[in-house]
N, C-alpha and C positions, 0 to 999 in steps of 0.2 A: 055456845058450848062452853061449859066451865073448864078452866085450865086443868090439865092432867096432874094427878098427884104423883105420878111416877112415869119415867120414860124407860121403855124396854128397847134395847138395841141388840139386834141379831145380825151377825156377820155371816154371810153365806158364800160358799164357793163350791160349785158342783154339788149342790145339796138337794137335788130334786127328790131323792128317795126319803128324806127325813123332815124337810121343813114344814110340810103340811101337818104332820102329826104334832109338831111343836105348837104351831099356831092354833090348832084345835084345842090344845090343852090350856091355853092362856086364860080364857074367861073364868073357868072354875078356879084356877090358881089365884086370880085377882080377887075373887069373892066380892065383887061389887065396887072395887076401887076404880077411880077414874084414871085411865092410863092412855098412853100413846105407844104404838109399836112402830119402830123404824127398822126396816130390813135394809141392810147395806150389802149389796152384792158386789163381790170382788171379781167382776168380769167372768162369770161362769160361762162355760161352753156347753152346758147341758140345758135341761128345761126347768132349772130352778125358778127363773122369773115367771114362767107360766104357772107354776104352782103358787107362787106368791100372789100373782095377779088374781088368781081364783079367790083369794082371801082379802085382797086389798080394797079398802074403802076409806078414803081420808076423812069422811064425815060420819062414819058409823058410830052409833052409841051402843054399848059403853066403851068400845075398843077401836078407835080410829087407827088404821094401819096405812103406812106409806112405805115406799121403797125408793132407794136411790142406787144408781150404778156408779161404781168407782173403779179406777185402775187398781190392779191388785198390788197394793203397797204393803200388804200384810194385815194380820188380825187386829193389832193395836191401832193401826191407821184407820181401819174400817170402823172400829169403835169410836174413835175420836170424830170421824166424819158424821156418824150417827148422832152424837151428842151436839155437834154444831148445828145439825138440822132440826134439833128438838124445839118444840114450842113451849114445853114445860120447863120449869126451873127447879124441879124436885130431884129426888134420888134417881140414880141410873142403874138399871139391872142389865148387865152384860150377859148374853146368852149364846152358847154354841147352838147351831141349828139341829144338832142331834141330841137335844135334851127334850124331856117331857116333864112337865111340872104337875105335881099332885095338887088336888084341890086345897086351896088355902095356903099354898106354899109361899106365895109372894107376901101375903098379909103377915105370915109368921116372920118372915125376914124383916119386914118393915118395923115390926114391934121391937126388934133388937137394935134398931138404928137410933140409939140414944146418944147423950153427950159423951164425947171421947171415943166414939166408934166411927171408924172410917169405912170399913168393909164388913159385909156380912156374907157368910158362906153357908149354904144349905147342906143337908145330909145327902150325899150322892149314893145312888144304888145302881147296880148294873142292870142290864135288860132282864136278867132272870130274877131280879129282886135282891140279890146278894149285896152286902155292903161293899162299897169301894173306899179304899183308904185315901180319903181326899184331904185330910188335915196334914200339914207338912211342917217340918222344922227347917230352920235356915241352913243353907249350905255351909259345910265346914270341910276342913282337910280330911278328917277321918270319915266323913260321909261321902267322900269322893272316891274311896278305894274299891268300890264295887262289892261291898259286903252288906248292902241294904237289905237283902233277903233274910238276913239273920233276925231282923226285927229289933235288934238292940238299938236303943235311942242314940248311942254314941256313934253308930255306923249308919243309921237309917234316917233319911229325911221324912219318910212316911211314918205317920203316927199309926201304929198297928195294935194298940191296946183297945179292944172292943168297947170297954166301958167309957172310953173317951168320946165315943159317938152316941152315948146315951144321955149326955148332959151338955149344957152350954159350956163352951171352952174358948180359949183365946190362943189359937195356933200362931206360929210365926207367919205362915201364909197358907193358902188353900188353893185347890184345883180351880182353874179359871173357867170351867165349863159353865158355871152360873155364879156370878158374884154381884152383890148389890153394893154400890158405891155411893156414899153420900155426896151431895153436890159440893159441900164444903171440901171434902177430900179431893174430889176431881179437880176443882179449881185451884186448890192449894198446891197440888202436885203438877199442875199443867196437863192433866189427862194422862193417858197411857203413853209409855215411851215407844215411839214408832220405830226406833232403831232396832227393836226386837221384832223382826218380821213375823216370826212364829216361835212360840215357846219362850218361857222365862219372863214374859211380859207381866203375868200375874204375880210371880215371885217378886219382881222389881216393884210393882205397885204396892203390894202389901208391906214390903220392907221399907220403902220410902214413906208410906203412911205411918208406920211405927216410928221412924226417925222423926216425923213431925208431931208425934204424940197421939196418934190415932190408932186404935186397936183394930185387929181383925177378930171378929166374933163368929164362932160356929154355932148354928142353931139346929138342933136335932129334929125339931118339929116341922121344919121346912124340907120336904122330900123332893128330890129331883132325880129322875132316871136319865142316865147318860149312856147312849148307845155306843159311842166311841168309834173313832176311825172312819166316820162316814164320809169325810172329804178326802179320804185316801191316806195311807201311811206307806212311806217309801224310804229307800236308802237316803234319798236327798233330805227328806224331812227329819230323819233320824240324825243326819250329820248337822243340820241346822240346830237341832236341840242340843247336841254335844257342844258345838261352838258357842251357843248362847249361854250355856252354863258357865263356861270359862269367862266369857265377856262380863257376865253379871258379877262373878267373883272378883274380877279385876277391878271393877268400879268401886268395890267396897273394901278392898284390901291393898296393901302395899305390894311392891314388885317381888320381894323375896317370897312372901307367902303365896302369891299368885303363881310364881314359878314352880313351887311345889305342887300346887293344885293342878297346874297344867301338866306336869309330869305324871301325876297320879291319874289324870284323865286319859292320857296316852296309854298308860299301863293297863287301865281298866278296859279300854277298847281293844287293846292287843290281846288281852285274855279272852274277851268275847269272840274275837276273830279266830283265835286258836280253837275255841270250842265250836266253831262252825256257824257263827252268826254272820251272814253275808253283809248285813247293814253296817256292821262294825268296820268293815273295810272302807266304806264311804266316810265314816266318822274319822278313821285314822288318816285318810288322805286330806281331810279338811283340817285336822288338828296338827298333823306333823309336817307343817311347812317350815322345815328346819332352816335356820339362818346359816350363812357361811361363817367360818371361823372368825371370831372377833366382832361379828355383828350382834346386835341385841336380839332377844327373843322376838318373834314376829307378832308383836301386839297390834300391828296395823290390821291383822286379820281378825282380832278379837276385841278391839277397842270400841 
């Protein structure tokens, strides 16, 4: 068997309702490319593995598929485990199990993976075909105040200008549901940061790639449908997302600016709680581990 040109890594967790449709979409998305698919299951308790076994054949042409079972150490850890198990040495396509790839999507992404490009992001659409705002700006203090829905770039991490999704672009980072990462980028960065159990790992990867001189490129011709929330969305996962945003900011900024970011995050969640969003209470409990008088801010919780 010729070596694969690309490695696809899918991390699953209780994904029985969606993984089959993703795997069915891959042959047309590859359009004849030699590939290997590695499904890393983070200890699902449903019938995810039964669905994967129905598709798995380690010797099938043109799409050999293998799966491995890992303890649930998070999404980034699952991706890294998949890359370690890979036989190929080419680019890596990280995929959520609740995605569906349009025909030719992977070949379109690969065409964009030229010199100086570390990450390629596709055009993400919702299940009803509507555009999802998947291009993002880097986190800043003003973008943490909870005014993102205004769409104003100074307040919003989301890039909400529709024409930005009709052409090739270079966002600061992009939604991690489907990201193609060059092997050079993966090895240079040491893979995905496993300290982000869930959320912010794609932000961290893209920003670290930029620090290393490698761009993130958005490709409108590569279309991926993202169902969203298929592995469950809860107050706990919302709190993890809130904590990881502060952790990410802390790693890239000094204590003074991070203290302001931390305070703004608390205020934003307090506002959401007052407006009746129950998940904000979980985020507040996670964020507001207030120190005693004279003690430093609790960076142990967000470092």
